[in-house]
Residue, then its C-alpha position, 0 to 999 in steps of 0.5 A: x400071220x402064218x403065211x408071213x412066217x411061212x414066206x420068211x422062213x422059205x426066204x431065210x432056207x433059200x438064202x442058206x442054201x444060195x450060200x452053201x452053194x456058192x462057198x461049199x467044195x463041192x460042185x464037182x466030186x472024184x475020189x479024189x478031186x473036189x472043185x468047187x467055184x473058186x478052187x480044186x482040192x485034191x488027195x495027196x499024202x492023206x491031206x486035201x490039198x487046195x490048187x487053183x482051178x486050171x481055167x479060171x475064166x471059164x469059172x467067172x461067170x458062175x462065180x459072179x453070178x452066184x455071188x449076185x444072186x446071194x445078194x439080191x437074195x438078201x437084198x429082196x429079204x431087206x426089201x420086204x421086211x420094209x415093204x411090210x412096215x411102209x407098202x399101204x394096205x392091199x398092195x402086192x410085193x412087186x419090188x421085193x418079187x422082181x428082186x427075187x426074181x433076178x436072184x432067181x435067174x442069177x442062180x439059174x445062170x450060174x448052175x447053167x453055166x456050170x452045166x454047160x462048161x464045166x472046169x476041166x476037172x470033170x473030165x475024169x470020172x465023178x459026178x457033180x457035188x451037193x452044192x451043184x445040187x443045193x444050187x437047183x433046189x435054190x433056184x427052185x425056191x427063189x423061183x416059188x418065192x418069187x412068183x408067190x411075191x407077186x401074187x401075195x398082198x398085204x392084207x387089209x384089216 
């Protein structure tokens, strides 16, 4: 029972981190600019002002794979719950593990592409923000979950 609770908590945590990484505006930050996957925020006249990303086509792969990572992570949670009730005893959670592995790959691709081809605002003096770090932490969590699901068997009593 503790293993089940731990896996579910870890899975929900990874979903929350994936969603936060995808929607928060801190992939690249400077003192006056904060860039995310969807736009760029500039500090002018004591206000944060939204501007569009300079080269949006460069971020489309990152946007698509981060959204896909969220979708596959949520889908794998639903499949896991369904398999808890339908899977015969002693069987592995293979389908859930495969979906989680796809989510892991998607978040890795998103973070890797952003690292290799950051937006032009990253040419300014700055640093990767907390959303970028959350994406890499989500990658590790989803990988651990994928391996766990592939190893885990439904307990036979």
